[in-house]
DRENKOLZA-746886 format. One record per atom (N, C-alpha, C, O): residue in one letter; chain; atom name; z, x, y. Coordinates in Angstrom, 2 decimals. Layout:
REM residues N
(site 'A','A','CA',(Z,X,Y))
...
END
This chain:
REM residues 86
(site 'X','A','N',(0.24,0.89,-1.04))
(site 'X','A','CA',(-0.02,0.40,0.09))
(site 'X','A','C',(0.20,0.61,1.38))
(site 'X','A','O',(1.32,0.70,1.89))
(site 'X','A','N',(-0.78,0.70,1.89))
(site 'X','A','CA',(-0.67,1.95,2.66))
(site 'X','A','C',(-0.12,1.07,4.03))
(site 'X','A','O',(-0.22,-0.16,3.94))
(site 'X','A','N',(0.50,1.67,5.37))
(site 'X','A','CA',(0.75,2.04,6.21))
(site 'X','A','C',(1.38,0.25,7.09))
(site 'X','A','O',(2.32,-0.55,7.11))
(site 'X','A','N',(0.23,0.49,7.58))
(site 'X','A','CA',(-0.39,-0.35,8.38))
(site 'X','A','C',(-0.12,-2.12,7.42))
(site 'X','A','O',(0.48,-3.10,7.86))
(site 'X','A','N',(-0.77,-1.97,6.19))
(site 'X','A','CA',(-0.51,-3.66,5.39))
(site 'X','A','C',(1.52,-3.34,5.73))
(site 'X','A','O',(1.81,-3.85,6.82))
(site 'X','A','N',(2.55,-2.79,5.17))
(site 'X','A','CA',(3.34,-2.71,5.18))
(site 'X','A','C',(4.07,-2.85,6.51))
(site 'X','A','O',(5.29,-2.98,6.41))
(site 'X','A','N',(3.45,-2.83,8.00))
(site 'X','A','CA',(3.45,-3.10,9.05))
(site 'X','A','C',(3.28,-4.41,9.02))
(site 'X','A','O',(4.14,-4.83,9.80))
(site 'X','A','N',(2.93,-4.95,8.77))
(site 'X','A','CA',(2.03,-6.36,8.88))
(site 'X','A','C',(2.95,-6.88,8.16))
(site 'X','A','O',(3.32,-7.89,8.77))
(site 'X','A','N',(3.67,-6.76,7.00))
(site 'X','A','CA',(4.36,-7.90,5.98))
(site 'X','A','C',(5.19,-8.84,7.40))
(site 'X','A','O',(5.24,-10.00,7.83))
(site 'X','A','N',(5.67,-7.64,7.69))
(site 'X','A','CA',(6.92,-8.51,9.22))
(site 'X','A','C',(6.17,-10.11,9.63))
(site 'X','A','O',(4.99,-10.40,9.85))
(site 'X','A','N',(7.08,-10.73,9.61))
(site 'X','A','CA',(5.82,-12.21,10.31))
(site 'X','A','C',(7.19,-12.70,11.14))
(site 'X','A','O',(8.38,-12.37,11.15))
(site 'X','A','N',(6.27,-13.79,11.94))
(site 'X','A','CA',(6.96,-14.39,12.35))
(site 'X','A','C',(6.59,-15.58,12.83))
(site 'X','A','O',(5.99,-15.44,13.90))
(site 'X','A','N',(6.75,-17.31,12.29))
(site 'X','A','CA',(5.21,-17.92,12.39))
(site 'X','A','C',(4.30,-17.65,11.09))
(site 'X','A','O',(3.46,-18.39,10.57))
(site 'X','A','N',(4.54,-16.95,10.89))
(site 'X','A','CA',(3.43,-16.50,9.78))
(site 'X','A','C',(2.32,-15.56,10.69))
(site 'X','A','O',(1.13,-15.64,10.39))
(site 'X','A','N',(2.86,-14.50,12.01))
(site 'X','A','CA',(1.50,-14.17,12.27))
(site 'X','A','C',(2.62,-12.47,12.50))
(site 'X','A','O',(3.80,-12.35,12.81))
(site 'X','A','N',(1.70,-11.54,12.21))
(site 'X','A','CA',(2.06,-10.12,11.77))
(site 'X','A','C',(3.34,-9.08,13.52))
(site 'X','A','O',(3.20,-8.62,14.65))
(site 'X','A','N',(4.00,-9.22,12.87))
(site 'X','A','CA',(5.16,-8.89,14.29))
(site 'X','A','C',(4.21,-7.85,14.70))
(site 'X','A','O',(4.00,-7.70,15.90))
(site 'X','A','N',(3.54,-7.03,13.73))
(site 'X','A','CA',(3.11,-5.34,14.58))
(site 'X','A','C',(1.94,-5.92,15.28))
(site 'X','A','O',(1.72,-5.26,16.29))
(site 'X','A','N',(0.93,-7.08,15.10))
(site 'X','A','CA',(0.26,-7.55,15.45))
(site 'X','A','C',(0.45,-7.94,16.81))
(site 'X','A','O',(-0.17,-7.42,17.74))
(site 'X','A','N',(1.35,-8.90,16.94))
(site 'X','A','CA',(1.20,-8.77,18.51))
(site 'X','A','C',(2.24,-8.12,19.49))
(site 'X','A','O',(2.39,-8.33,20.70))
(site 'X','A','N',(2.86,-7.34,18.71))
(site 'X','A','CA',(3.88,-6.13,19.51))
(site 'X','A','C',(2.83,-5.49,20.04))
(site 'X','A','O',(2.80,-5.52,21.27))
(site 'X','A','N',(1.57,-4.67,19.24))
(site 'X','A','CA',(0.67,-4.29,19.88))
(site 'X','A','C',(-0.41,-3.63,20.86))
(site 'X','A','O',(-0.86,-2.61,21.39))
(site 'X','A','N',(-0.53,-5.88,20.59))
(site 'X','A','CA',(-1.38,-6.67,21.55))
(site 'X','A','C',(-0.69,-6.34,22.58))
(site 'X','A','O',(-1.46,-5.61,23.21))
(site 'X','A','N',(0.69,-6.44,23.40))
(site 'X','A','CA',(1.54,-7.00,24.07))
(site 'X','A','C',(1.52,-4.95,24.53))
(site 'X','A','O',(1.01,-4.69,25.62))
(site 'X','A','N',(1.92,-4.06,23.93))
(site 'X','A','CA',(2.21,-2.93,24.43))
(site 'X','A','C',(0.53,-1.95,25.01))
(site 'X','A','O',(0.28,-0.96,25.71))
(site 'X','A','N',(-0.21,-2.90,24.28))
(site 'X','A','CA',(-1.86,-1.61,24.78))
(site 'X','A','C',(-2.26,-2.69,26.30))
(site 'X','A','O',(-2.70,-2.33,27.39))
(site 'X','A','N',(-1.96,-3.80,25.91))
(site 'X','A','CA',(-2.13,-4.30,27.29))
(site 'X','A','C',(-1.32,-4.17,28.29))
(site 'X','A','O',(-1.88,-4.28,29.38))
(site 'X','A','N',(-0.29,-4.00,28.31))
(site 'X','A','CA',(1.01,-3.41,29.51))
(site 'X','A','C',(0.09,-2.01,29.58))
(site 'X','A','O',(-0.92,-2.07,30.30))
(site 'X','A','N',(0.31,-1.02,29.03))
(site 'X','A','CA',(-0.23,0.15,29.12))
(site 'X','A','C',(-1.38,0.45,30.38))
(site 'X','A','O',(-1.39,1.10,31.42))
(site 'X','A','N',(-2.52,-0.63,29.47))
(site 'X','A','CA',(-4.20,-0.28,30.36))
(site 'X','A','C',(-3.85,-0.55,31.41))
(site 'X','A','O',(-4.14,0.22,32.33))
(site 'X','A','N',(-2.84,-2.16,31.74))
(site 'X','A','CA',(-2.79,-2.71,33.11))
(site 'X','A','C',(-2.31,-1.59,33.73))
(site 'X','A','O',(-3.11,-1.21,34.58))
(site 'X','A','N',(-0.86,-0.55,33.60))
(site 'X','A','CA',(-0.30,0.17,34.37))
(site 'X','A','C',(-1.54,0.95,34.40))
(site 'X','A','O',(-2.45,0.57,35.13))
(site 'X','A','N',(-1.67,1.98,33.69))
(site 'X','A','CA',(-2.70,2.84,33.88))
(site 'X','A','C',(-4.09,2.78,33.86))
(site 'X','A','O',(-4.84,3.72,34.12))
(site 'X','A','N',(-4.46,1.54,33.52))
(site 'X','A','CA',(-6.09,1.66,34.16))
(site 'X','A','C',(-6.33,0.68,35.33))
(site 'X','A','O',(-7.17,0.47,36.20))
(site 'X','A','N',(-5.63,0.38,35.07))
(site 'X','A','CA',(-5.92,-1.11,36.53))
(site 'X','A','C',(-4.90,-1.05,37.49))
(site 'X','A','O',(-4.93,-1.74,38.50))
(site 'X','A','N',(-3.78,-0.06,37.16))
(site 'X','A','CA',(-2.74,-0.09,37.93))
(site 'X','A','C',(-1.62,-1.20,38.47))
(site 'X','A','O',(-0.80,-1.15,39.39))
(site 'X','A','N',(-1.88,-2.03,37.67))
(site 'X','A','CA',(-0.17,-3.01,37.90))
(site 'X','A','C',(0.07,-2.58,38.02))
(site 'X','A','O',(0.01,-1.40,37.69))
(site 'X','A','N',(0.83,-3.39,38.89))
(site 'X','A','CA',(2.92,-3.09,39.43))
(site 'X','A','C',(3.80,-4.42,39.71))
(site 'X','A','O',(5.00,-4.46,39.99))
(site 'X','A','N',(2.55,-5.90,39.53))
(site 'X','A','CA',(3.79,-6.57,39.59))
(site 'X','A','C',(3.68,-7.41,38.77))
(site 'X','A','O',(2.63,-7.91,38.37))
(site 'X','A','N',(5.12,-7.75,38.29))
(site 'X','A','CA',(5.53,-8.82,36.99))
(site 'X','A','C',(4.51,-10.12,36.72))
(site 'X','A','O',(4.20,-10.59,35.62))
(site 'X','A','N',(4.16,-10.48,37.76))
(site 'X','A','CA',(2.84,-11.73,37.27))
(site 'X','A','C',(2.28,-11.38,37.11))
(site 'X','A','O',(1.64,-12.26,36.53))
(site 'X','A','N',(1.45,-10.19,37.09))
(site 'X','A','CA',(-0.17,-9.36,37.12))
(site 'X','A','C',(0.00,-8.51,35.81))
(site 'X','A','O',(-0.87,-7.66,35.59))
(site 'X','A','N',(0.92,-8.64,35.02))
(site 'X','A','CA',(1.02,-8.17,33.88))
(site 'X','A','C',(1.96,-9.47,33.08))
(site 'X','A','O',(2.74,-9.17,32.18))
(site 'X','A','N',(1.86,-10.20,33.30))
(site 'X','A','CA',(1.45,-11.60,32.91))
(site 'X','A','C',(0.44,-12.13,32.77))
(site 'X','A','O',(-0.12,-12.04,31.68))
(site 'X','A','N',(0.15,-12.49,33.29))
(site 'X','A','CA',(-1.69,-13.01,33.58))
(site 'X','A','C',(-2.67,-11.47,33.17))
(site 'X','A','O',(-3.88,-11.59,32.97))
(site 'X','A','N',(-2.22,-10.53,33.11))
(site 'X','A','CA',(-3.24,-9.55,31.79))
(site 'X','A','C',(-2.86,-9.40,30.77))
(site 'X','A','O',(-3.71,-8.73,30.20))
(site 'X','A','N',(-1.78,-9.69,29.89))
(site 'X','A','CA',(-1.05,-10.27,28.89))
(site 'X','A','C',(-1.81,-11.19,27.94))
(site 'X','A','O',(-2.30,-11.04,26.83))
(site 'X','A','N',(-1.67,-12.55,29.15))
(site 'X','A','CA',(-2.40,-13.61,28.35))
(site 'X','A','C',(-4.50,-13.38,28.71))
(site 'X','A','O',(-5.22,-14.31,28.34))
(site 'X','A','N',(-4.78,-12.82,29.02))
(site 'X','A','CA',(-6.02,-12.35,28.98))
(site 'X','A','C',(-5.96,-12.09,28.09))
(site 'X','A','O',(-6.40,-12.70,27.12))
(site 'X','A','N',(-5.24,-10.77,28.12))
(site 'X','A','CA',(-5.77,-9.65,26.60))
(site 'X','A','C',(-5.68,-10.63,25.10))
(site 'X','A','O',(-5.99,-10.14,24.02))
(site 'X','A','N',(-5.18,-12.13,25.27))
(site 'X','A','CA',(-4.41,-12.84,24.47))
(site 'X','A','C',(-5.91,-13.50,23.73))
(site 'X','A','O',(-6.47,-13.55,22.64))
(site 'X','A','N',(-6.19,-14.16,25.94))
(site 'X','A','CA',(-7.45,-15.19,24.50))
(site 'X','A','C',(-8.96,-14.47,24.62))
(site 'X','A','O',(-10.05,-14.98,24.37))
(site 'X','A','N',(-8.60,-12.85,25.19))
(site 'X','A','CA',(-10.19,-12.29,24.45))
(site 'X','A','C',(-9.65,-11.66,23.28))
(site 'X','A','O',(-10.55,-11.13,22.63))
(site 'X','A','N',(-8.61,-11.54,22.81))
(site 'X','A','CA',(-8.47,-11.39,21.23))
(site 'X','A','C',(-9.04,-13.17,20.73))
(site 'X','A','O',(-10.09,-13.48,20.18))
(site 'X','A','N',(-8.53,-13.57,20.93))
(site 'X','A','CA',(-8.78,-15.27,20.32))
(site 'X','A','C',(-10.41,-15.27,20.41))
(site 'X','A','O',(-11.04,-14.93,19.41))
(site 'X','A','N',(-10.76,-15.47,21.04))
(site 'X','A','CA',(-12.18,-15.92,21.54))
(site 'X','A','C',(-13.11,-14.77,20.15))
(site 'X','A','O',(-13.82,-15.19,19.24))
(site 'X','A','N',(-12.75,-13.30,20.46))
(site 'X','A','CA',(-13.51,-12.45,19.93))
(site 'X','A','C',(-12.95,-12.79,18.06))
(site 'X','A','O',(-13.85,-12.60,17.24))
(site 'X','A','N',(-12.02,-13.09,17.67))
(site 'X','A','CA',(-11.80,-13.60,16.30))
(site 'X','A','C',(-12.44,-14.09,15.92))
(site 'X','A','O',(-13.22,-13.72,15.04))
(site 'X','A','N',(-12.30,-15.76,16.73))
(site 'X','A','CA',(-13.79,-16.75,16.60))
(site 'X','A','C',(-15.27,-16.56,16.53))
(site 'X','A','O',(-15.91,-16.70,15.50))
(site 'X','A','N',(-15.70,-16.27,17.51))
(site 'X','A','CA',(-17.17,-14.98,17.79))
(site 'X','A','C',(-17.27,-14.91,16.08))
(site 'X','A','O',(-18.08,-15.56,15.41))
(site 'X','A','N',(-16.28,-14.01,15.58))
(site 'X','A','CA',(-17.10,-13.31,14.16))
(site 'X','A','C',(-16.82,-14.18,13.34))
(site 'X','A','O',(-17.53,-14.17,12.33))
(site 'X','A','N',(-15.87,-15.10,13.40))
(site 'X','A','CA',(-15.89,-15.64,12.68))
(site 'X','A','C',(-13.91,-15.23,11.52))
(site 'X','A','O',(-13.36,-15.61,10.48))
(site 'X','A','N',(-13.82,-14.89,11.91))
(site 'X','A','CA',(-11.91,-14.27,11.33))
(site 'X','A','C',(-10.97,-15.10,11.61))
(site 'X','A','O',(-10.39,-15.02,12.70))
(site 'X','A','N',(-10.63,-16.13,10.62))
(site 'X','A','CA',(-9.44,-17.42,10.92))
(site 'X','A','C',(-8.41,-16.30,11.60))
(site 'X','A','O',(-8.62,-15.09,11.47))
(site 'X','A','N',(-7.56,-16.70,12.15))
(site 'X','A','CA',(-6.00,-15.99,12.10))
(site 'X','A','C',(-4.97,-17.25,12.45))
(site 'X','A','O',(-5.26,-18.32,12.97))
(site 'X','A','N',(-3.90,-16.87,12.07))
(site 'X','A','CA',(-2.63,-17.91,12.30))
(site 'X','A','C',(-2.73,-18.68,13.37))
(site 'X','A','O',(-2.56,-19.90,13.37))
(site 'X','A','N',(-3.15,-17.59,14.87))
(site 'X','A','CA',(-2.62,-17.92,16.30))
(site 'X','A','C',(-3.73,-19.31,16.86))
(site 'X','A','O',(-3.54,-20.39,17.43))
(site 'X','A','N',(-5.12,-18.43,16.25))
(site 'X','A','CA',(-5.88,-19.90,16.34))
(site 'X','A','C',(-6.05,-21.20,15.63))
(site 'X','A','O',(-6.74,-22.19,15.88))
(site 'X','A','N',(-5.04,-20.87,14.47))
(site 'X','A','CA',(-5.35,-22.20,13.49))
(site 'X','A','C',(-4.10,-23.02,14.39))
(site 'X','A','O',(-4.05,-24.25,14.44))
(site 'X','A','N',(-3.13,-22.12,15.09))
(site 'X','A','CA',(-2.14,-23.34,16.04))
(site 'X','A','C',(-2.61,-23.54,16.75))
(site 'X','A','O',(-2.25,-24.63,17.20))
(site 'X','A','N',(-3.84,-22.80,17.65))
(site 'X','A','CA',(-4.02,-23.59,18.75))
(site 'X','A','C',(-5.35,-24.42,18.51))
(site 'X','A','O',(-6.24,-24.73,19.30))
(site 'X','A','N',(-5.17,-24.72,16.97))
(site 'X','A','CA',(-6.17,-25.75,16.44))
(site 'X','A','C',(-8.27,-25.78,17.14))
(site 'X','A','O',(-9.12,-26.48,17.70))
(site 'X','A','N',(-7.94,-24.16,16.38))
(site 'X','A','CA',(-9.16,-23.75,17.02))
(site 'X','A','C',(-10.64,-22.85,16.08))
(site 'X','A','O',(-11.77,-22.46,16.37))
(site 'X','A','N',(-9.38,-22.88,14.35))
(site 'X','A','CA',(-9.81,-23.01,13.38))
(site 'X','A','C',(-9.24,-23.25,12.45))
(site 'X','A','O',(-8.09,-23.67,12.38))
(site 'X','A','N',(-10.25,-22.93,11.25))
(site 'X','A','CA',(-8.84,-23.15,10.02))
(site 'X','A','C',(-8.44,-22.03,9.57))
(site 'X','A','O',(-8.90,-20.90,9.76))
(site 'X','A','N',(-7.07,-22.59,8.65))
(site 'X','A','CA',(-5.88,-21.61,8.45))
(site 'X','A','C',(-6.29,-20.41,7.72))
(site 'X','A','O',(-6.79,-20.51,6.60))
(site 'X','A','N',(-6.10,-19.26,8.32))
(site 'X','A','CA',(-6.84,-18.34,7.02))
(site 'X','A','C',(-6.09,-17.93,5.88))
(site 'X','A','O',(-4.88,-17.69,5.91))
(site 'X','A','N',(-6.91,-17.85,4.79))
(site 'X','A','CA',(-6.92,-17.16,3.65))
(site 'X','A','C',(-5.71,-15.95,3.31))
(site 'X','A','O',(-5.76,-14.96,4.04))
(site 'X','A','N',(-4.76,-15.97,2.37))
(site 'X','A','CA',(-4.31,-15.00,2.38))
(site 'X','A','C',(-3.95,-14.27,0.98))
(site 'X','A','O',(-3.47,-14.75,-0.04))
(site 'X','A','N',(-4.21,-13.41,1.17))
(site 'X','A','CA',(-4.40,-12.20,-0.09))
(site 'X','A','C',(-2.79,-11.89,-0.49))
(site 'X','A','O',(-2.24,-11.30,0.44))
(site 'X','A','N',(-1.76,-12.18,-1.80))
(site 'X','A','CA',(-0.20,-11.71,-2.13))
(site 'X','A','C',(-0.41,-9.83,-2.10))
(site 'X','A','O',(-0.82,-9.07,-2.98))
(site 'X','A','N',(-0.08,-9.66,-1.16))
(site 'X','A','CA',(-0.20,-8.09,-0.82))
(site 'X','A','C',(0.90,-7.40,-2.46))
(site 'X','A','O',(0.67,-6.59,-3.36))
(site 'X','A','N',(1.92,-8.19,-2.13))
(site 'X','A','CA',(2.93,-7.19,-3.73))
(site 'X','A','C',(2.02,-7.07,-4.92))
(site 'X','A','O',(2.08,-6.15,-5.73))
(site 'X','A','N',(0.94,-8.34,-4.99))
(site 'X','A','CA',(1.04,-7.81,-6.37))
(site 'X','A','C',(-1.00,-7.62,-6.55))
(site 'X','A','O',(-1.58,-7.35,-7.60))
(site 'X','A','N',(-1.57,-7.84,-5.37))
(site 'X','A','CA',(-2.71,-7.23,-5.59))
(site 'X','A','C',(-2.68,-5.51,-6.24))
(site 'X','A','O',(-1.58,-5.00,-6.49))
(site 'X','A','N',(-3.75,-4.86,-6.44))
(site 'X','A','CA',(-3.75,-3.17,-6.17))
(site 'X','A','C',(-5.03,-2.41,-5.68))
(site 'X','A','O',(-5.00,-1.19,-5.50))
END
């Protein structure tokens, strides 16, 4: 089992904490260093935009996600049982 697979095993509402946290951290880093955002509201809007772009990108490429499912934008993703797969 790979390190990323293990990190993605911990979930909130069936969404990997690693993915959510990684998206937020990456958005904050890009916002601070590239876009030079310094206001809390700007960061909040930027993180929301990054999540929206991620959702649209997954829909365009036909990848079902739990967040898309919860928002009613796609079907429920099928999961592979990692513990029993080799």
